[in-house]
C-alpha positions as CSV (number, residue, x, y, z in Angstrom):
1,M,21.6,68.7,62.6
2,A,24.4,69.8,65.2
3,Y,27.9,68.2,64.6
4,R,30.0,67.2,68.1
5,S,33.6,68.2,68.4
6,R,35.7,64.7,68.7
7,Y,38.9,64.8,70.7
8,T,41.3,61.9,70.7
9,G,44.4,62.0,72.6
10,R,47.7,60.7,71.8
11,Y,49.9,59.7,74.6
12,S,53.4,60.2,73.1
13,G,52.0,63.8,72.4
14,I,51.0,64.9,75.1
15,G,54.0,63.4,76.4
16,A,56.2,65.8,74.6
17,M,54.5,68.8,75.7
18,L,55.3,68.4,78.8
19,S,59.2,67.9,78.4
20,R,59.3,71.3,76.3
21,P,61.0,74.5,78.0
22,W,58.0,76.6,77.7
23,L,56.3,74.5,80.1
24,Q,58.9,75.8,82.5
25,A,57.7,79.1,82.5
26,P,54.5,78.6,84.6
27,C,56.1,76.1,86.6
28,L,58.7,78.2,87.7
29,A,55.7,80.7,88.3
30,A,54.3,78.6,90.7
31,A,57.6,77.9,92.5
32,E,58.4,81.7,92.8
33,K,55.1,82.4,94.4
34,L,55.5,79.3,97.1
35,K,59.2,80.6,97.6
36,T,57.5,83.8,98.7
37,E,54.8,82.8,100.9
38,A,57.2,80.4,102.9
39,E,59.5,83.8,102.8
40,A,56.9,85.8,104.5
41,T,56.0,83.0,107.3
42,A,59.8,82.1,107.9
43,P,61.0,82.5,111.3
44,V,63.9,85.0,111.7
45,G,66.1,85.2,114.9
46,D,66.7,87.9,116.7
47,P,69.4,89.7,116.3
48,T,71.1,89.8,120.0
49,E,71.0,86.0,120.5
50,D,71.3,85.3,117.0
51,R,74.4,84.7,115.4
52,H,72.7,84.4,111.9
53,P,69.8,86.2,111.6
54,G,67.5,86.1,108.6
55,M,69.8,83.5,107.2
56,Y,66.7,80.6,106.9
57,T,65.1,83.1,105.5
58,A,67.5,84.0,102.6
59,S,68.7,80.7,101.8
60,F,65.0,79.7,99.6
61,T,66.0,78.8,95.8
62,V,64.1,78.0,93.4
63,T,65.6,75.8,90.4
64,P,64.0,74.6,87.3
65,I,64.3,71.1,87.4
66,Y,63.6,67.4,84.6
67,K,62.3,65.0,86.4
68,N,62.0,61.5,85.6
69,V,58.5,60.3,85.8
70,P,57.4,56.5,84.7
71,F,54.9,55.9,82.4
72,R,53.7,52.7,81.4
73,G,57.2,51.3,82.8
74,R,59.8,53.5,81.3
75,P,60.7,56.8,82.5
76,R,60.1,60.1,81.0
77,Q,61.0,63.1,81.2
78,R,58.8,66.0,82.6
79,A,59.4,69.6,83.5
80,G,59.0,71.2,86.6
81,A,60.5,73.2,89.4
82,R,61.6,72.8,92.7
83,V,61.6,74.8,95.3
84,M,64.4,74.4,98.6
85,N,65.7,75.9,101.4
86,S,69.5,75.1,101.5
87,A,70.6,76.8,105.1
88,P,72.4,74.2,107.5
89,H,69.6,73.9,110.1
90,A,66.7,74.0,107.5
91,W,65.1,70.4,108.5
92,R,65.5,71.7,111.7
93,V,63.3,74.5,111.4
94,E,60.7,72.7,109.2
95,F,60.2,69.6,111.2
96,G,61.4,70.7,114.8
97,D,63.7,68.7,117.3
98,G,63.9,68.8,121.0
99,R,65.2,72.2,121.1
100,V,64.1,73.7,118.2
101,P,59.9,74.2,117.8
102,E,58.1,72.8,114.1
103,Y,57.8,76.2,112.1
104,A,57.1,74.3,109.0
105,P,57.3,77.2,106.4
106,L,57.0,75.6,103.4
107,R,54.4,73.1,104.4
108,R,52.4,76.4,105.4
109,A,52.7,77.9,102.4
110,I,51.6,74.9,100.4
111,E,48.5,74.9,102.2
112,A,48.0,78.6,102.1
113,L,48.4,78.3,98.7
114,K,46.1,75.4,97.5
115,G,43.2,76.9,99.9
116,R,43.8,80.3,98.0
117,H,43.6,77.9,95.0
118,S,40.9,75.5,95.6
119,A,38.5,79.0,96.9
């Protein structure tokens, strides 16, 4: 007679695992991949016309975070990572406006990584 394995998860144990510092390592690795992809597609200004060529590309940073994620009505701390750009014109480059076209390097990097992951 064959016996089947059973698993009964405990939410408290899973939640404790998701808030551990060692779980931040894979989050940071994924964020670094996203940062590399975004830097590769980010626009670089012409040095003859732009006062700060390459400033946008050099302004990408990855920071580890602990984020409040509500579970059953109570906030829980979860490990993660954030990719952001600290250039003063980052919003214009990402979304565009009347003078600057929309480049969207972060959004394109996310879509590229999703496409590679799903294939």
